[in-house]
N, C-alpha and C positions, 0 to 999 in steps of 0.2 A: 504493501500500500504505499504512494507518495504521500509526503507532507504536503499540503497546500499550503503555498507561498503566499503573506498576505502581505497588501500595501502598509506601511509605515504609517503611522498617526503623522498627524501634521507637527508633532515635538517630536518624532523620530524613532518613536516606539512602535511594535509590534502590537495586534490583538494577539490576546489568548486563547484557543481552540477551548470549545466547553466540553468539560470531562464528561467520562459516561456517567450516566448514574451509580450510584453504589447500591450495592447490594447490602440486605438484609438478612438475608438466608445466612446460616451459618454451616462452614464447610467440614465436611468429613478429613478426618485425617485416618493414617494410616492402621491405626488401632482400633477404626471404627466410632469413636469419640468426636466428637463434632469441636468445634473452635471456634469463634467468634474474634480472635485476635489476629493481631498482623496480616493485616492486609497488605499485597504488594502487588504496586503498579507493571506491566507489561514492557520490556524492553522498548515498544511502540510508540508505549502512553511515556518513558520517557528519552525517547530521542527525540518527541514531538516537543515538549517541554523544553529542551537542551534547546531545539532549532530556535526556538523564539528568544530561549536567552542568549542566543550568540546572535542573534537579530536587532536584540536589544542595548548591548555593548556596540553596537553599530557597526558588526560584520567581522571583527577583529580576529585573524587565527591566532592561535595555538592555546586556548584553553578551553579546547574540548573535554578534556576529563572532567576541569571544575566544574563546568555548566552541566557534564554528565551526573555528577556528584551531585551538585546544586539543584537537578531537578529532581533527581530519585527521592531527595530528603521531603524537595516542596509538597511531590506526590503521596508519600508515605503517609508523612503529618496530615494533608488533607483525606486522605482515606482512612483513617483509624479516626480520623474527631468521633462524640459523637459518644 
């Protein structure tokens, strides 16, 4: 799936795409028990968020790992709220 490029806003920042709805259904663990803790974003979600962080920095190269880590942490925080 391709990441859709967005046009920068007037202030030079890109708009963030809406994230998918949270699932409130507990996930099954390998032991057959259910768990509602620690949801993790997909690589595609992280890549999309990291791309928008890259655009917000003005497209400066060389910080891809920082963008990936920050994107992952932001998504984990968003998914595990509540």
